[in-house]
C-alpha positions in Angstrom: 94.5 87.7 101.1 97.7 89.7 101.3 100.0 90.3 104.3 98.4 93.6 105.4 94.9 92.2 105.1 95.9 89.1 107.2 97.4 91.4 109.9 94.2 93.4 110.1 92.0 90.3 110.4 94.3 88.9 113.0 94.0 92.1 115.1 90.2 92.1 114.8 90.1 88.5 116.1 91.0 89.7 119.6 92.0 87.2 122.2 89.1 84.7 121.9 91.1 82.1 120.1 94.0 82.3 122.5 92.3 81.2 125.7 93.3 77.6 125.3 96.9 78.5 124.5 97.1 80.9 127.4 95.8 78.3 129.8 98.6 75.9 128.8 101.4 78.5 129.1 103.3 79.0 132.3 102.3 82.4 133.4 105.3 84.3 134.6 104.4 87.1 137.1 105.6 90.6 136.5 109.0 91.2 138.2 110.2 94.5 139.7 113.9 93.6 139.3 115.3 95.0 136.0 118.0 92.3 135.9 115.4 89.5 135.4 114.1 88.9 131.9 110.9 87.0 131.2 111.9 85.1 128.1 109.5 83.3 125.7 111.9 81.2 123.6 112.1 78.0 121.7 114.0 75.3 123.6 116.6 75.4 120.8 117.9 78.7 122.3 119.3 76.8 125.2 122.3 74.6 124.4 122.6 73.7 128.1 120.7 71.3 130.4 119.6 74.4 132.4 119.8 78.1 132.0 122.3 78.4 134.9 125.5 78.6 132.8 123.9 81.3 130.5 122.6 83.3 133.5 126.1 83.3 135.1 127.8 84.3 131.9 125.3 87.1 131.1 124.8 88.3 134.6 121.0 88.2 134.5 118.2 86.0 135.7 115.8 84.4 133.2 112.2 83.4 133.8 111.8 81.1 130.8 108.7 79.9 129.1 109.1 77.4 126.3 107.8 78.5 122.9 106.3 76.2 120.2 107.3 76.3 116.5 104.0 77.7 115.5 104.4 81.1 113.7 100.7 81.7 113.8 100.6 81.2 117.6 103.5 83.7 118.1 102.0 86.3 115.8 98.6 86.0 117.5 99.9 85.9 121.1 102.1 89.0 120.7 99.9 91.1 118.5 96.4 90.5 119.9 96.9 88.2 123.0 98.6 88.6 126.4 102.2 88.1 125.2 103.3 91.6 126.0 102.1 91.3 129.6 103.7 88.0 130.1 107.1 88.3 128.4 109.9 90.9 128.1 111.7 89.2 125.2 110.9 86.5 122.7 112.2 84.6 119.8 110.8 84.2 116.3 109.8 81.2 114.2 111.7 82.2 111.1 112.2 85.1 108.7 109.7 87.9 108.4 108.3 88.0 111.9 110.3 91.0 112.9 108.5 93.0 110.2 105.0 92.1 111.6 106.0 92.8 115.2 107.7 96.1 114.4 104.8 97.2 112.1 102.3 96.6 114.9 104.3 98.3 117.6 105.1 95.2 119.6 108.9 95.3 119.6 111.5 98.1 120.4 114.1 99.4 118.1 117.5 98.4 119.3 120.7 100.5 119.9 123.5 98.3 118.6 126.1 100.5 120.3 125.0 98.8 123.5 126.1 95.4 122.2 129.9 95.3 121.8 129.7 91.8 120.2 127.6 93.3 117.4 130.9 93.8 115.6 131.3 90.0 115.4 128.3 89.8 113.1 129.1 88.9 109.5 128.9 91.7 106.9 125.8 90.2 105.2 123.7 90.8 108.3 125.5 93.7 110.0 125.8 95.9 106.9 122.5 97.6 106.2 123.0 96.7 102.5 124.0 93.1 103.2 122.1 90.0 101.9 120.7 89.1 105.3 120.2 92.7 106.6 116.5 92.4 106.1 116.3 89.5 108.6 116.8 91.8 111.6 115.5 95.1 110.3 112.2 96.9 109.6 112.3 100.0 107.5 116.1 99.9 107.8 116.1 100.1 111.6 117.4 97.2 113.7 114.8 95.4 115.8 116.3 92.0 116.4 119.4 90.0 117.4 120.2 86.8 115.4 121.3 84.0 117.7 121.4 80.9 115.3 121.3 80.4 111.6 121.6 77.7 109.0 120.9 76.6 105.4 118.5 73.7 105.6 119.3 70.8 103.2 118.7 67.1 102.3 119.8 64.4 104.7 120.4 61.0 103.1 121.5 57.6 104.3 124.7 56.9 102.4 125.1 53.6 104.1 121.9 52.5 102.5 122.2 54.3 99.2 125.9 53.8 98.6 126.6 57.3 97.1 126.4 61.0 97.7 123.7 63.4 96.4 123.9 67.1 95.5 120.5 67.8 94.0 116.9 68.0 95.3 116.1 65.9 92.1 116.7 62.7 94.2 114.0 63.6 96.6 111.4 63.6 93.8 113.0 60.8 91.7 110.5 57.8 91.2 113.5 55.5 91.9 113.0 56.4 95.6 109.2 56.2 95.6 107.9 55.7 99.1 111.3 56.2 100.7 111.5 60.0 101.0 109.9 62.5 103.3 109.5 66.3 103.7 108.5 68.5 106.6 104.8 69.0 107.3 105.2 72.8 107.0 104.4 74.9 104.0 107.3 77.3 104.6 110.4 75.1 104.2 108.7 72.5 102.1 107.2 74.9 99.5 110.4 77.0 99.5 112.8 74.1 98.7 110.4 72.7 96.2 110.3 76.1 94.5 114.0 76.3 94.5 114.2 72.9 92.8 111.5 73.7 90.2 113.0 77.0 89.3 116.6 75.8 89.0 115.6 72.8 87.0 113.6 74.9 84.5 110.3 73.2 85.4 108.8 76.6 86.6 109.9 80.2 86.5 109.6 81.6 90.0 110.9 85.1 90.6 111.1 85.1 94.4 111.2 81.7 96.0 110.8 83.2 99.4 107.7 85.2 98.6 105.8 83.7 95.7 102.9 85.0 93.7 99.6 83.2 93.8 100.1 81.4 90.5 103.6 80.3 91.6 102.2 79.0 94.9 99.6 77.0 93.0 102.2 75.5 90.7 104.5 74.4 93.5 101.5 72.9 95.4 100.2 71.1 92.4 103.6 69.5 91.8 103.7 68.3 95.4 100.2 67.0 95.2 101.0 65.1 92.0 104.1 63.5 93.7 102.2 62.7 96.9 99.4 61.0 95.0 102.0 59.0 93.1 103.3 57.7 96.4 106.6 59.5 96.3 106.6 60.4 100.0 106.6 58.0 102.9 105.3 60.8 105.0 105.5 64.5 105.9 107.2 64.6 109.2 106.1 66.5 112.3 108.6 67.4 115.0 112.2 66.6 115.8 111.7 63.1 117.2 109.7 61.8 114.3 112.3 63.2 111.9 115.1 61.4 113.8 113.2 58.1 114.0 112.4 58.1 110.3 116.1 58.5 109.3 117.6 56.4 112.1 115.3 53.4 111.5 115.9 53.4 107.7 112.2 53.9 107.1 113.2 56.7 104.7 116.4 56.9 102.7 116.4 60.7 102.4 114.4 63.7 103.6 114.5 67.4 103.8 115.1 68.3 107.4 116.9 70.4 110.0 120.6 69.6 110.5 120.2 68.5 114.2 117.9 65.7 113.0 120.6 64.4 110.7 123.2 64.6 113.5 121.2 62.8 116.1 119.9 60.2 113.6 123.5 59.4 112.5 124.6 59.0 116.1 121.6 56.9 117.1 121.8 54.6 114.1 125.6 54.3 113.7 125.0 54.7 110.0 126.6 57.2 107.6 123.7 59.7 107.3 124.9 62.8 105.5 123.7 66.4 105.3 124.3 67.4 101.7 124.9 70.5 99.8 122.3 70.9 97.1 123.4 72.6 93.9 120.1 74.3 93.3 120.1 76.1 96.7 118.7 75.8 100.2 116.3 77.6 102.5 118.6 79.8 104.6 117.4 81.4 107.9 118.4 82.8 111.2 116.4 82.9 114.4 116.2 86.1 116.3 115.4 87.4 119.7 113.4 90.6 120.2 112.7 93.1 123.1 109.1 94.2 123.6 108.3 97.9 123.8 106.6 97.4 127.1 109.7 95.8 128.6 111.9 98.6 127.3 109.6 101.1 128.9 109.8 99.2 132.2 113.6 99.3 132.3 114.3 95.8 131.1 116.4 96.9 128.2 119.7 96.6 130.2 119.0 93.0 130.9 118.1 92.4 127.3 121.3 93.9 126.0 123.3 91.6 128.3 121.4 88.6 126.8 122.1 90.0 123.3 125.8 90.3 124.1 125.9 86.8 125.3 124.2 85.1 122.4 126.6 86.8 120.0 129.6 85.7 121.9 131.8 82.8 120.7 131.2 81.2 124.1 127.5 80.8 123.2 127.8 80.2 119.4 130.3 77.4 119.7 128.1 75.6 122.3 125.1 75.9 119.9 127.2 74.4 117.2 128.4 71.6 119.5 125.0 70.6 120.9 122.6 71.2 118.1 124.7 71.6 114.9 123.5 75.2 114.5 126.0 78.0 114.0 125.3 81.8 113.8 126.0 84.7 111.5 129.0 85.7 113.5 132.8 85.4 113.3 135.3 84.1 115.8 134.0 80.5 116.3 137.0 78.7 114.9 139.5 80.8 117.0 137.4 80.1 120.1 137.2 76.3 119.4 141.0 76.1 118.9 141.6 78.1 122.1 139.3 75.8 124.1 140.0 72.5 122.4 139.6 70.5 125.6 135.9 71.4 125.6 135.0 70.4 122.0 135.5 67.9 119.2 137.3 70.6 117.3 137.9 68.7 114.0 134.3 67.6 113.7 132.9 71.1 114.4 135.3 72.8 112.0 134.2 70.3 109.3 130.6 71.1 110.2 131.3 74.9 109.7 133.0 74.1 106.4 130.0 72.3 105.1 127.8 75.2 106.2 129.9 77.7 104.3 129.5 75.5 101.2 125.7 75.7 101.6 125.7 79.4 102.2 127.7 80.0 99.1 125.2 78.3 96.7 123.7 81.0 94.4 120.1 79.6 94.5 119.5 80.0 98.2 116.3 81.6 99.4 115.5 83.1 102.8 112.9 81.7 105.1 109.8 83.8 105.2 106.9 83.0 107.6 105.1 86.2 106.8 104.9 86.2 102.9 102.8 88.7 101.1 100.2 86.1 100.0 100.2 84.2 103.3 96.6 83.1 103.1 97.2 81.7 99.6 100.1 79.7 101.0 97.9 78.3 103.7 95.0 77.4 101.5 97.2 75.5 99.0 99.1 73.8 101.7 95.8 72.5 103.1 95.2 71.0 99.7 98.6 69.3 99.8 97.9 67.9 103.2 94.5 66.6 102.1 95.7 65.0 98.8 
């Protein structure tokens, strides 16, 4: 099943499958005030204990509902469910969602002239021809604002292993049988495996972000073989499990999000490192989008205030400090140095330096939660899980 066929089937499903999810969600009543924004966003968007500092800075009120990491849930809720009635703005779950939402008339095209901080975006995303331009656009029109970004890599316990690693080869090396882990998600796990297999010459994969059916099969069969051989201690689910696996020493290395490595290192007191892999990484940014319904209801002004704030160094440096995520913007180092009393400047500058090293690797592939052959990905990932 290709991308368009999947979308049509999703639209035909209606809201029947969403009743359980809707019952669990906090239903935010419609508001008349145009300075209040009903925001459905992942908790990672809030680098504060509460939204109060953000609201004060942006000059808006937020009625926030926490959003899960399920891309399928987000696509279903916003395209066939009650999402557009409940929320004015929402975040994605990784690259490609803006295409699905724009294609199906869910989100509004944005006027970047109303976001002065848009000029802080790096050329690769701001320039229509930039490497990351596609991550916020649909048919060359801007539909989204990027608020965090990263290049996901391998975390390894240097205190335990006694050396550094710069290749995904270690993750699959029998020397570490039973002491490695990967994420229980076909997107990042199949992408970084594809990057490794292609760069090492074990497979030829034209587009590691959007593989063809035979390529998907080859990557999945490699993972199945490794899993059956006992290479992986587990496939981790969720932030806390990832932290616990690393901090306890249960695994020596694992593919993971950078905040997992940071928290695990602090919790364990060990030298747990987030490496730069020579073959490449999965790179991504998370975006926030405005619904067409909210734009028509006059909520666009509040959204543009939110957008201006998430692109500001005030916000991006706090994301970096709390979660280890940066953004595709400039100005962070200058802001850190000008506000040194608020940050561990040396540590954060070193973190930014390592990010730049990962971004610069030629083999990087962009995250894509809406690949052309989505159903094939899902089917083969089910086989990996069942192996």
